[in-house]
Structure formats: C-alpha cells, structure tokens
Biopython code that builds the backbone (N, CA, C, O; Angstrom):
import numpy as np
from Bio.PDB.StructureBuilder import StructureBuilder

atoms = [
    (1, "MET", "N", (19.802, 47.672, -31.699)),
    (1, "MET", "CA", (20.370, 46.777, -30.726)),
    (1, "MET", "C", (21.071, 47.622, -29.666)),
    (1, "MET", "O", (21.813, 48.545, -30.001)),
    (2, "PRO", "N", (20.843, 47.317, -28.405)),
    (2, "PRO", "CA", (21.523, 48.072, -27.356)),
    (2, "PRO", "C", (23.027, 47.791, -27.369)),
    (2, "PRO", "O", (23.462, 46.771, -27.905)),
    (3, "PRO", "N", (23.815, 48.680, -26.786)),
    (3, "PRO", "CA", (25.270, 48.462, -26.761)),
    (3, "PRO", "C", (25.637, 47.219, -25.950)),
    (3, "PRO", "O", (24.920, 46.845, -25.022)),
    (4, "PRO", "N", (26.761, 46.577, -26.302)),
    (4, "PRO", "CA", (27.201, 45.405, -25.543)),
    (4, "PRO", "C", (27.346, 45.719, -24.060)),
    (4, "PRO", "O", (27.804, 46.795, -23.677)),
    (5, "GLY", "N", (26.948, 44.760, -23.240)),
    (5, "GLY", "CA", (27.069, 44.912, -21.801)),
    (5, "GLY", "C", (25.872, 45.542, -21.123)),
    (5, "GLY", "O", (25.806, 45.573, -19.894)),
    (6, "THR", "N", (24.923, 46.045, -21.899)),
    (6, "THR", "CA", (23.737, 46.658, -21.306)),
    (6, "THR", "C", (22.610, 45.624, -21.233)),
    (6, "THR", "O", (22.672, 44.565, -21.857)),
    (7, "ASP", "N", (21.596, 45.958, -20.467)),
    (7, "ASP", "CA", (20.452, 45.057, -20.326)),
    (7, "ASP", "C", (19.821, 44.781, -21.690)),
    (7, "ASP", "O", (19.560, 45.702, -22.464)),
    (8, "GLY", "N", (19.589, 43.537, -21.963)),
    (8, "GLY", "CA", (18.920, 43.150, -23.197)),
    (8, "GLY", "C", (19.848, 42.936, -24.370)),
    (8, "GLY", "O", (19.406, 42.518, -25.440)),
    (9, "TRP", "N", (21.139, 43.218, -24.189)),
    (9, "TRP", "CA", (22.053, 43.091, -25.329)),
    (9, "TRP", "C", (22.184, 41.650, -25.797)),
    (9, "TRP", "O", (22.112, 41.385, -26.997)),
    (10, "GLU", "N", (22.372, 40.728, -24.889)),
    (10, "GLU", "CA", (22.552, 39.335, -25.284)),
    (10, "GLU", "C", (21.330, 38.794, -26.019)),
    (10, "GLU", "O", (21.463, 38.063, -27.000)),
    (11, "GLN", "N", (20.137, 39.158, -25.540)),
    (11, "GLN", "CA", (18.915, 38.709, -26.212)),
    (11, "GLN", "C", (18.822, 39.318, -27.615)),
    (11, "GLN", "O", (18.441, 38.637, -28.567)),
    (12, "SER", "N", (19.169, 40.595, -27.736)),
    (12, "SER", "CA", (19.135, 41.253, -29.050)),
    (12, "SER", "C", (20.168, 40.651, -29.990)),
    (12, "SER", "O", (19.883, 40.417, -31.165)),
    (13, "ALA", "N", (21.364, 40.403, -29.477)),
    (13, "ALA", "CA", (22.421, 39.807, -30.291)),
    (13, "ALA", "C", (22.029, 38.407, -30.740)),
    (13, "ALA", "O", (22.237, 38.038, -31.896)),
    (14, "THR", "N", (21.465, 37.631, -29.827)),
    (14, "THR", "CA", (21.027, 36.277, -30.166)),
    (14, "THR", "C", (19.980, 36.320, -31.267)),
    (14, "THR", "O", (20.084, 35.581, -32.246)),
    (15, "GLN", "N", (18.981, 37.168, -31.122)),
    (15, "GLN", "CA", (17.917, 37.247, -32.132)),
    (15, "GLN", "C", (18.464, 37.723, -33.473)),
    (15, "GLN", "O", (18.083, 37.194, -34.518)),
    (16, "PHE", "N", (19.353, 38.714, -33.456)),
    (16, "PHE", "CA", (19.956, 39.207, -34.692)),
    (16, "PHE", "C", (20.716, 38.087, -35.401)),
    (16, "PHE", "O", (20.556, 37.894, -36.606)),
    (17, "LEU", "N", (21.541, 37.350, -34.658)),
    (17, "LEU", "CA", (22.317, 36.272, -35.265)),
    (17, "LEU", "C", (21.409, 35.164, -35.782)),
    (17, "LEU", "O", (21.656, 34.615, -36.856)),
    (18, "LEU", "N", (20.367, 34.830, -35.037)),
    (18, "LEU", "CA", (19.422, 33.814, -35.510)),
    (18, "LEU", "C", (18.714, 34.255, -36.781)),
    (18, "LEU", "O", (18.434, 33.437, -37.658)),
    (19, "ASP", "N", (18.425, 35.542, -36.880)),
    (19, "ASP", "CA", (17.786, 36.070, -38.095)),
    (19, "ASP", "C", (18.698, 35.959, -39.311)),
    (19, "ASP", "O", (18.223, 35.924, -40.446)),
    (20, "CYS", "N", (19.999, 35.903, -39.076)),
    (20, "CYS", "CA", (20.976, 35.832, -40.167)),
    (20, "CYS", "C", (21.363, 34.406, -40.528)),
    (20, "CYS", "O", (22.020, 34.184, -41.544)),
    (21, "CYS", "N", (20.963, 33.435, -39.707)),
    (21, "CYS", "CA", (21.310, 32.029, -39.927)),
    (21, "CYS", "C", (20.341, 31.383, -40.903)),
    (21, "CYS", "O", (19.188, 31.804, -41.009)),
    (22, "PRO", "N", (20.800, 30.370, -41.611)),
    (22, "PRO", "CA", (19.866, 29.599, -42.431)),
    (22, "PRO", "C", (18.909, 28.815, -41.542)),
    (22, "PRO", "O", (19.316, 28.301, -40.501)),
    (23, "PRO", "N", (17.648, 28.718, -41.936)),
    (23, "PRO", "CA", (16.661, 27.999, -41.123)),
    (23, "PRO", "C", (17.070, 26.557, -40.815)),
    (23, "PRO", "O", (16.759, 26.048, -39.739)),
    (24, "ALA", "N", (17.757, 25.899, -41.737)),
    (24, "ALA", "CA", (18.148, 24.509, -41.504)),
    (24, "ALA", "C", (19.092, 24.394, -40.309)),
    (24, "ALA", "O", (19.042, 23.410, -39.571)),
    (25, "LEU", "N", (19.935, 25.372, -40.118)),
    (25, "LEU", "CA", (20.859, 25.357, -38.982)),
    (25, "LEU", "C", (20.095, 25.528, -37.673)),
    (25, "LEU", "O", (20.397, 24.870, -36.677)),
    (26, "ILE", "N", (19.121, 26.402, -37.682)),
    (26, "ILE", "CA", (18.299, 26.616, -36.482)),
    (26, "ILE", "C", (17.500, 25.353, -36.172)),
    (26, "ILE", "O", (17.404, 24.937, -35.017)),
    (27, "ASP", "N", (16.928, 24.746, -37.212)),
    (27, "ASP", "CA", (16.137, 23.525, -37.030)),
    (27, "ASP", "C", (16.990, 22.354, -36.543)),
    (27, "ASP", "O", (16.470, 21.422, -35.929)),
    (28, "ALA", "N", (18.294, 22.397, -36.813)),
    (28, "ALA", "CA", (19.191, 21.295, -36.429)),
    (28, "ALA", "C", (19.605, 21.368, -34.966)),
    (28, "ALA", "O", (20.384, 20.535, -34.504)),
    (29, "GLY", "N", (19.098, 22.347, -34.236)),
    (29, "GLY", "CA", (19.403, 22.427, -32.814)),
    (29, "GLY", "C", (20.595, 23.309, -32.488)),
    (29, "GLY", "O", (21.334, 23.039, -31.542)),
    (30, "LEU", "N", (20.777, 24.347, -33.260)),
    (30, "LEU", "CA", (21.863, 25.296, -33.030)),
    (30, "LEU", "C", (21.875, 25.754, -31.576)),
    (30, "LEU", "O", (20.822, 26.098, -31.039)),
    (31, "PRO", "N", (23.046, 25.769, -30.918)),
    (31, "PRO", "CA", (23.107, 26.184, -29.509)),
    (31, "PRO", "C", (22.875, 27.680, -29.350)),
    (31, "PRO", "O", (23.809, 28.473, -29.470)),
    (32, "ARG", "N", (21.662, 28.057, -29.085)),
    (32, "ARG", "CA", (21.271, 29.468, -29.018)),
    (32, "ARG", "C", (21.885, 30.196, -27.830)),
    (32, "ARG", "O", (22.076, 31.410, -27.886)),
    (33, "ARG", "N", (22.190, 29.490, -26.777)),
    (33, "ARG", "CA", (22.722, 30.141, -25.582)),
    (33, "ARG", "C", (24.236, 30.355, -25.656)),
    (33, "ARG", "O", (24.808, 31.041, -24.809)),
    (34, "GLN", "N", (24.865, 29.786, -26.637)),
    (34, "GLN", "CA", (26.303, 29.941, -26.813)),
    (34, "GLN", "C", (26.556, 30.969, -27.910)),
    (34, "GLN", "O", (26.693, 30.619, -29.082)),
    (35, "LEU", "N", (26.616, 32.232, -27.522)),
    (35, "LEU", "CA", (26.724, 33.312, -28.506)),
    (35, "LEU", "C", (27.993, 33.239, -29.338)),
    (35, "LEU", "O", (27.976, 33.599, -30.515)),
    (36, "VAL", "N", (29.082, 32.786, -28.759)),
    (36, "VAL", "CA", (30.332, 32.679, -29.528)),
    (36, "VAL", "C", (30.159, 31.665, -30.656)),
    (36, "VAL", "O", (30.590, 31.907, -31.783)),
    (37, "VAL", "N", (29.532, 30.535, -30.351)),
    (37, "VAL", "CA", (29.298, 29.505, -31.368)),
    (37, "VAL", "C", (28.329, 30.024, -32.420)),
    (37, "VAL", "O", (28.562, 29.858, -33.618)),
    (38, "LEU", "N", (27.264, 30.640, -31.986)),
    (38, "LEU", "CA", (26.263, 31.188, -32.900)),
    (38, "LEU", "C", (26.879, 32.228, -33.832)),
    (38, "LEU", "O", (26.618, 32.217, -35.035)),
    (39, "ALA", "N", (27.688, 33.118, -33.286)),
    (39, "ALA", "CA", (28.344, 34.141, -34.107)),
    (39, "ALA", "C", (29.311, 33.506, -35.099)),
    (39, "ALA", "O", (29.343, 33.892, -36.268)),
    (40, "HIS", "N", (30.090, 32.548, -34.648)),
    (40, "HIS", "CA", (31.073, 31.899, -35.522)),
    (40, "HIS", "C", (30.388, 31.185, -36.692)),
    (40, "HIS", "O", (30.800, 31.325, -37.843)),
    (41, "LEU", "N", (29.342, 30.423, -36.382)),
    (41, "LEU", "CA", (28.628, 29.712, -37.449)),
    (41, "LEU", "C", (27.948, 30.682, -38.416)),
    (41, "LEU", "O", (27.950, 30.459, -39.627)),
    (42, "THR", "N", (27.375, 31.741, -37.888)),
    (42, "THR", "CA", (26.720, 32.732, -38.745)),
    (42, "THR", "C", (27.737, 33.393, -39.661)),
    (42, "THR", "O", (27.474, 33.571, -40.850)),
    (43, "GLU", "N", (28.889, 33.757, -39.125)),
    (43, "GLU", "CA", (29.949, 34.353, -39.953)),
    (43, "GLU", "C", (30.366, 33.396, -41.066)),
    (43, "GLU", "O", (30.541, 33.804, -42.214)),
    (44, "GLY", "N", (30.525, 32.121, -40.715)),
    (44, "GLY", "CA", (30.922, 31.126, -41.714)),
    (44, "GLY", "C", (29.900, 30.952, -42.824)),
    (44, "GLY", "O", (30.260, 30.869, -43.999)),
    (45, "PHE", "N", (28.630, 30.897, -42.457)),
    (45, "PHE", "CA", (27.593, 30.759, -43.475)),
    (45, "PHE", "C", (27.524, 31.984, -44.379)),
    (45, "PHE", "O", (27.360, 31.849, -45.591)),
    (46, "LEU", "N", (27.648, 33.167, -43.806)),
    (46, "LEU", "CA", (27.628, 34.376, -44.635)),
    (46, "LEU", "C", (28.846, 34.436, -45.552)),
    (46, "LEU", "O", (28.735, 34.863, -46.701)),
    (47, "ASP", "N", (30.006, 34.014, -45.053)),
    (47, "ASP", "CA", (31.196, 33.969, -45.903)),
    (47, "ASP", "C", (30.971, 33.034, -47.085)),
    (47, "ASP", "O", (31.348, 33.347, -48.215)),
    (48, "GLY", "N", (30.355, 31.885, -46.820)),
    (48, "GLY", "CA", (30.069, 30.939, -47.889)),
    (48, "GLY", "C", (29.078, 31.487, -48.903)),
    (48, "GLY", "O", (29.255, 31.303, -50.107)),
    (49, "GLN", "N", (28.041, 32.154, -48.427)),
    (49, "GLN", "CA", (27.064, 32.747, -49.346)),
    (49, "GLN", "C", (27.716, 33.829, -50.204)),
    (49, "GLN", "O", (27.433, 33.943, -51.397)),
    (50, "HIS", "N", (28.588, 34.619, -49.586)),
    (50, "HIS", "CA", (29.250, 35.686, -50.343)),
    (50, "HIS", "C", (30.172, 35.089, -51.400)),
    (50, "HIS", "O", (30.190, 35.560, -52.538)),
    (51, "ALA", "N", (30.933, 34.068, -51.045)),
    (51, "ALA", "CA", (31.822, 33.421, -52.016)),
    (51, "ALA", "C", (31.024, 32.834, -53.178)),
    (51, "ALA", "O", (31.429, 32.942, -54.336)),
    (52, "THR", "N", (29.903, 32.219, -52.867)),
    (52, "THR", "CA", (29.054, 31.645, -53.912)),
    (52, "THR", "C", (28.482, 32.730, -54.821)),
    (52, "THR", "O", (28.444, 32.561, -56.040)),
    (53, "SER", "N", (28.042, 33.834, -54.239)),
    (53, "SER", "CA", (27.477, 34.911, -55.071)),
    (53, "SER", "C", (28.546, 35.506, -55.984)),
    (53, "SER", "O", (28.257, 35.839, -57.134)),
    (54, "ARG", "N", (29.766, 35.643, -55.494)),
    (54, "ARG", "CA", (30.848, 36.171, -56.332)),
    (54, "ARG", "C", (31.174, 35.202, -57.470)),
    (54, "ARG", "O", (31.414, 35.620, -58.602)),
    (55, "GLU", "N", (31.178, 33.919, -57.162)),
    (55, "GLU", "CA", (31.450, 32.915, -58.184)),
    (55, "GLU", "C", (30.357, 32.913, -59.251)),
    (55, "GLU", "O", (30.651, 32.843, -60.445)),
    (56, "LEU", "N", (29.112, 32.990, -58.828)),
    (56, "LEU", "CA", (27.998, 33.055, -59.778)),
    (56, "LEU", "C", (28.083, 34.308, -60.642)),
    (56, "LEU", "O", (27.876, 34.255, -61.854)),
    (57, "LEU", "N", (28.384, 35.415, -60.012)),
    (57, "LEU", "CA", (28.459, 36.687, -60.728)),
    (57, "LEU", "C", (29.551, 36.663, -61.779)),
    (57, "LEU", "O", (29.383, 37.218, -62.864)),
    (58, "ALA", "N", (30.673, 36.022, -61.466)),
    (58, "ALA", "CA", (31.800, 35.978, -62.390)),
    (58, "ALA", "C", (31.438, 35.297, -63.717)),
    (58, "ALA", "O", (31.934, 35.697, -64.770)),
    (59, "GLY", "N", (30.586, 34.286, -63.672)),
    (59, "GLY", "CA", (30.264, 33.564, -64.894)),
    (59, "GLY", "C", (28.839, 33.711, -65.369)),
    (59, "GLY", "O", (28.410, 32.997, -66.275)),
    (60, "LEU", "N", (28.098, 34.628, -64.771)),
    (60, "LEU", "CA", (26.668, 34.725, -65.070)),
    (60, "LEU", "C", (26.385, 35.103, -66.516)),
    (60, "LEU", "O", (25.569, 34.459, -67.175)),
    (61, "ARG", "N", (27.043, 36.128, -67.011)),
    (61, "ARG", "CA", (26.791, 36.558, -68.398)),
    (61, "ARG", "C", (27.101, 35.449, -69.391)),
    (61, "ARG", "O", (26.310, 35.173, -70.293)),
    (62, "ALA", "N", (28.243, 34.823, -69.222)),
    (62, "ALA", "CA", (28.643, 33.768, -70.157)),
    (62, "ALA", "C", (27.709, 32.565, -70.097)),
    (62, "ALA", "O", (27.396, 31.968, -71.127)),
    (63, "SER", "N", (27.270, 32.211, -68.911)),
    (63, "SER", "CA", (26.433, 31.016, -68.794)),
    (63, "SER", "C", (24.984, 31.249, -69.217)),
    (63, "SER", "O", (24.315, 30.310, -69.648)),
    (64, "LEU", "N", (24.486, 32.481, -69.103)),
    (64, "LEU", "CA", (23.095, 32.743, -69.465)),
    (64, "LEU", "C", (22.909, 33.276, -70.885)),
    (64, "LEU", "O", (21.841, 33.108, -71.474)),
    (65, "SER", "N", (23.925, 33.906, -71.427)),
    (65, "SER", "CA", (23.802, 34.568, -72.735)),
    (65, "SER", "C", (23.276, 33.674, -73.855)),
    (65, "SER", "O", (22.496, 34.153, -74.678)),
    (66, "PRO", "N", (23.660, 32.404, -73.930)),
    (66, "PRO", "CA", (23.130, 31.580, -75.023)),
    (66, "PRO", "C", (21.624, 31.328, -74.941)),
    (66, "PRO", "O", (21.009, 30.952, -75.940)),
    (67, "TRP", "N", (21.020, 31.530, -73.765)),
    (67, "TRP", "CA", (19.617, 31.135, -73.606)),
    (67, "TRP", "C", (18.642, 32.269, -73.393)),
    (67, "TRP", "O", (17.446, 32.090, -73.626)),
    (68, "VAL", "N", (19.098, 33.423, -72.962)),
    (68, "VAL", "CA", (18.165, 34.521, -72.711)),
    (68, "VAL", "C", (18.679, 35.818, -73.335)),
    (68, "VAL", "O", (19.852, 35.945, -73.685)),
    (69, "GLU", "N", (17.768, 36.764, -73.460)),
    (69, "GLU", "CA", (18.102, 38.050, -74.055)),
    (69, "GLU", "C", (19.070, 38.824, -73.148)),
    (69, "GLU", "O", (19.095, 38.609, -71.937)),
    (70, "PRO", "N", (19.863, 39.722, -73.739)),
    (70, "PRO", "CA", (20.821, 40.503, -72.959)),
    (70, "PRO", "C", (20.169, 41.300, -71.824)),
    (70, "PRO", "O", (20.761, 41.467, -70.758)),
    (71, "GLU", "N", (18.950, 41.790, -72.058)),
    (71, "GLU", "CA", (18.268, 42.563, -71.016)),
    (71, "GLU", "C", (17.980, 41.700, -69.788)),
    (71, "GLU", "O", (18.073, 42.175, -68.656)),
    (72, "VAL", "N", (17.637, 40.448, -70.010)),
    (72, "VAL", "CA", (17.343, 39.528, -68.910)),
    (72, "VAL", "C", (18.629, 39.217, -68.148)),
    (72, "VAL", "O", (18.624, 39.137, -66.919)),
    (73, "VAL", "N", (19.719, 39.043, -68.875)),
    (73, "VAL", "CA", (21.014, 38.804, -68.232)),
    (73, "VAL", "C", (21.394, 40.007, -67.372)),
    (73, "VAL", "O", (21.887, 39.843, -66.256)),
    (74, "THR", "N", (21.169, 41.199, -67.883)),
    (74, "THR", "CA", (21.489, 42.410, -67.130)),
    (74, "THR", "C", (20.688, 42.480, -65.835)),
    (74, "THR", "O", (21.229, 42.835, -64.788)),
    (75, "VAL", "N", (19.415, 42.148, -65.901)),
    (75, "VAL", "CA", (18.581, 42.143, -64.694)),
    (75, "VAL", "C", (19.097, 41.100, -63.697)),
    (75, "VAL", "O", (19.144, 41.361, -62.495)),
    (76, "ALA", "N", (19.479, 39.938, -64.188)),
    (76, "ALA", "CA", (20.013, 38.894, -63.310)),
    (76, "ALA", "C", (21.313, 39.356, -62.645)),
    (76, "ALA", "O", (21.515, 39.132, -61.452)),
    (77, "VAL", "N", (22.185, 39.995, -63.411)),
    (77, "VAL", "CA", (23.450, 40.495, -62.867)),
    (77, "VAL", "C", (23.183, 41.565, -61.813)),
    (77, "VAL", "O", (23.777, 41.542, -60.736)),
    (78, "GLU", "N", (22.297, 42.495, -62.120)),
    (78, "GLU", "CA", (21.989, 43.559, -61.162)),
    (78, "GLU", "C", (21.360, 42.994, -59.881)),
    (78, "GLU", "O", (21.649, 43.469, -58.783)),
    (79, "SER", "N", (20.515, 41.995, -60.026)),
    (79, "SER", "CA", (19.896, 41.363, -58.861)),
    (79, "SER", "C", (20.951, 40.689, -57.990)),
    (79, "SER", "O", (20.936, 40.822, -56.766)),
    (80, "LEU", "N", (21.855, 39.976, -58.624)),
    (80, "LEU", "CA", (22.907, 39.293, -57.873)),
    (80, "LEU", "C", (23.875, 40.285, -57.235)),
    (80, "LEU", "O", (24.388, 40.035, -56.144)),
    (81, "GLN", "N", (24.130, 41.404, -57.903)),
    (81, "GLN", "CA", (24.971, 42.451, -57.313)),
    (81, "GLN", "C", (24.313, 43.035, -56.060)),
    (81, "GLN", "O", (24.996, 43.333, -55.081)),
    (82, "ALA", "N", (23.001, 43.196, -56.092)),
    (82, "ALA", "CA", (22.277, 43.691, -54.918)),
    (82, "ALA", "C", (22.358, 42.685, -53.772)),
    (82, "ALA", "O", (22.523, 43.072, -52.615)),
    (83, "VAL", "N", (22.245, 41.409, -54.088)),
    (83, "VAL", "CA", (22.374, 40.365, -53.061)),
    (83, "VAL", "C", (23.776, 40.393, -52.478)),
    (83, "VAL", "O", (23.949, 40.295, -51.263)),
    (84, "GLU", "N", (24.771, 40.525, -53.334)),
    (84, "GLU", "CA", (26.153, 40.562, -52.853)),
    (84, "GLU", "C", (26.387, 41.758, -51.930)),
    (84, "GLU", "O", (27.033, 41.622, -50.891)),
    (85, "ALA", "N", (25.871, 42.913, -52.299)),
    (85, "ALA", "CA", (26.027, 44.100, -51.452)),
    (85, "ALA", "C", (25.365, 43.886, -50.099)),
    (85, "ALA", "O", (25.913, 44.281, -49.070)),
    (86, "ARG", "N", (24.196, 43.267, -50.092)),
    (86, "ARG", "CA", (23.503, 42.969, -48.838)),
    (86, "ARG", "C", (24.320, 42.006, -47.993)),
    (86, "ARG", "O", (24.426, 42.189, -46.781)),
    (87, "LEU", "N", (24.901, 40.982, -48.610)),
    (87, "LEU", "CA", (25.718, 40.018, -47.874)),
    (87, "LEU", "C", (26.959, 40.669, -47.270)),
    (87, "LEU", "O", (27.336, 40.355, -46.141)),
    (88, "VAL", "N", (27.591, 41.568, -48.008)),
    (88, "VAL", "CA", (28.771, 42.270, -47.490)),
    (88, "VAL", "C", (28.384, 43.102, -46.266)),
    (88, "VAL", "O", (29.075, 43.081, -45.247)),
    (89, "ARG", "N", (27.285, 43.827, -46.377)),
    (89, "ARG", "CA", (26.819, 44.663, -45.258)),
    (89, "ARG", "C", (26.456, 43.794, -44.046)),
    (89, "ARG", "O", (26.831, 44.101, -42.914)),
    (90, "LEU", "N", (25.731, 42.721, -44.300)),
    (90, "LEU", "CA", (25.300, 41.844, -43.223)),
    (90, "LEU", "C", (26.498, 41.150, -42.564)),
    (90, "LEU", "O", (26.530, 40.988, -41.344)),
    (91, "ARG", "N", (27.480, 40.743, -43.371)),
    (91, "ARG", "CA", (28.670, 40.090, -42.811)),
    (91, "ARG", "C", (29.432, 41.049, -41.906)),
    (91, "ARG", "O", (29.947, 40.647, -40.863)),
    (92, "ARG", "N", (29.502, 42.303, -42.300)),
    (92, "ARG", "CA", (30.171, 43.300, -41.451)),
    (92, "ARG", "C", (29.417, 43.454, -40.132)),
    (92, "ARG", "O", (30.034, 43.496, -39.068)),
    (93, "GLU", "N", (28.100, 43.538, -40.193)),
    (93, "GLU", "CA", (27.296, 43.675, -38.981)),
    (93, "GLU", "C", (27.456, 42.459, -38.068)),
    (93, "GLU", "O", (27.628, 42.601, -36.858)),
    (94, "VAL", "N", (27.399, 41.271, -38.654)),
    (94, "VAL", "CA", (27.564, 40.042, -37.870)),
    (94, "VAL", "C", (28.976, 39.987, -37.288)),
    (94, "VAL", "O", (29.164, 39.536, -36.159)),
    (95, "GLY", "N", (29.964, 40.442, -38.051)),
    (95, "GLY", "CA", (31.329, 40.476, -37.552)),
    (95, "GLY", "C", (31.484, 41.400, -36.352)),
    (95, "GLY", "O", (32.218, 41.091, -35.413)),
    (96, "LEU", "N", (30.793, 42.527, -36.385)),
    (96, "LEU", "CA", (30.839, 43.441, -35.239)),
    (96, "LEU", "C", (30.187, 42.822, -34.007)),
    (96, "LEU", "O", (30.708, 42.939, -32.898)),
    (97, "VAL", "N", (29.054, 42.169, -34.205)),
    (97, "VAL", "CA", (28.394, 41.492, -33.082)),
    (97, "VAL", "C", (29.275, 40.344, -32.585)),
    (97, "VAL", "O", (29.434, 40.154, -31.379)),
    (98, "GLY", "N", (29.843, 39.582, -33.518)),
    (98, "GLY", "CA", (30.727, 38.486, -33.131)),
    (98, "GLY", "C", (31.938, 38.980, -32.360)),
    (98, "GLY", "O", (32.358, 38.342, -31.395)),
    (99, "GLY", "N", (32.503, 40.106, -32.772)),
    (99, "GLY", "CA", (33.616, 40.683, -32.035)),
    (99, "GLY", "C", (33.217, 41.086, -30.635)),
    (99, "GLY", "O", (33.952, 40.851, -29.676)),
    (100, "ALA", "N", (32.056, 41.692, -30.521)),
    (100, "ALA", "CA", (31.562, 42.103, -29.202)),
    (100, "ALA", "C", (31.328, 40.884, -28.318)),
    (100, "ALA", "O", (31.609, 40.927, -27.120)),
    (101, "VAL", "N", (30.817, 39.800, -28.894)),
    (101, "VAL", "CA", (30.592, 38.561, -28.149)),
    (101, "VAL", "C", (31.921, 38.016, -27.621)),
    (101, "VAL", "O", (31.987, 37.447, -26.531)),
    (102, "ARG", "N", (32.971, 38.201, -28.415)),
    (102, "ARG", "CA", (34.304, 37.699, -28.031)),
    (102, "ARG", "C", (35.064, 38.685, -27.142)),
    (102, "ARG", "O", (36.209, 38.429, -26.768)),
    (103, "GLY", "N", (34.435, 39.803, -26.806)),
    (103, "GLY", "CA", (35.058, 40.755, -25.895)),
    (103, "GLY", "C", (35.800, 41.899, -26.535)),
    (103, "GLY", "O", (36.455, 42.673, -25.837)),
    (104, "VAL", "N", (35.716, 42.030, -27.856)),
    (104, "VAL", "CA", (36.365, 43.157, -28.522)),
    (104, "VAL", "C", (35.595, 44.432, -28.187)),
    (104, "VAL", "O", (34.368, 44.463, -28.279)),
    (105, "VAL", "N", (36.303, 45.461, -27.805)),
    (105, "VAL", "CA", (35.685, 46.738, -27.470)),
    (105, "VAL", "C", (35.969, 47.699, -28.616)),
    (105, "VAL", "O", (37.128, 47.958, -28.941)),
    (106, "TYR", "N", (34.932, 48.220, -29.216)),
    (106, "TYR", "CA", (35.077, 49.146, -30.326)),
    (106, "TYR", "C", (35.004, 50.570, -29.795)),
    (106, "TYR", "O", (34.114, 50.913, -29.017)),
    (107, "ARG", "N", (35.912, 51.356, -30.207)),
    (107, "ARG", "CA", (35.931, 52.765, -29.831)),
    (107, "ARG", "C", (35.559, 53.617, -31.042)),
    (107, "ARG", "O", (36.095, 53.405, -32.130)),
    (108, "PRO", "N", (34.655, 54.569, -30.871)),
    (108, "PRO", "CA", (34.296, 55.420, -32.012)),
    (108, "PRO", "C", (35.498, 56.255, -32.450)),
    (108, "PRO", "O", (36.270, 56.740, -31.623)),
    (109, "ARG", "N", (35.636, 56.408, -33.740)),
    (109, "ARG", "CA", (36.691, 57.252, -34.298)),
    (109, "ARG", "C", (36.149, 58.632, -34.562)),
    (109, "ARG", "O", (34.998, 58.805, -34.963)),
    (110, "LEU", "N", (36.984, 59.593, -34.333)),
    (110, "LEU", "CA", (36.567, 60.970, -34.579)),
    (110, "LEU", "C", (37.025, 61.446, -35.925)),
    (110, "LEU", "O", (36.760, 62.588, -36.299)),
]
sb = StructureBuilder()
sb.init_structure("model")
sb.init_model(0)
sb.init_chain("A")
sb.init_seg("    ")
for serial, (resi, resn, name, xyz) in enumerate(atoms, 1):
    if name == "N":
        sb.init_residue(resn, " ", resi, " ")
    sb.init_atom(name, np.array(xyz, "f"), 0.0, 1.0, " ", f" {name:<3s}", serial, name[0])
structure = sb.get_structure()
C-alpha cells in the first residue's frame, strides 16, 4: 500500500479495508467512499472476532474433551491460536490504516 497522502492511497486503503470486512457488511451497502466509517466498522468487526476467538479458546479443551480424542482437541486449539494471531496482526494493520484515515501521522522510530 502506498504511503498516506500519495496517489492511489485512498483506493488502496479502501480495498484493504473491504478485504477485511465481512461480506454481509459489504452486501448491505457499506459506504465505501467514507473511509472513516469503513475503518471504524472494520475495526469493530475485527475486535468482535478477536473477542470471540479468545472466548472459544478459553473453553475449547473442556467443551471438546468429552467427545473427541486429545490429539483432535490439540489440533483445534492450535488452529484457533493461529486464527487469533492472524486477527491480532490484521487488527493492528487496520488500526494503522484507520489512524491514517483520521489524520494520525506516524513517524518511524529509530
């Protein structure tokens, strides 16, 4: 994605945020030209997905153990941990784009 304020940045930011949104939100007529709204809604949905994944992870072993083998539970836990890590990374990226949309200027640290 090009840096904020350069040619093509808004289009890249819009496409990135749309790629992170649930399809149902896009189908419902999400205001694509309002980047602040798009960023805010995307951040909210990712926060909700992350909270749900953490809640599932907290009780996954206990809820699955009576019905499946321990190895299967371990695979399920590892899969959900990978999803959670992806959500954390994606939320940070969306947060940076959302900040840029709101006018926050990030300075590189040395």
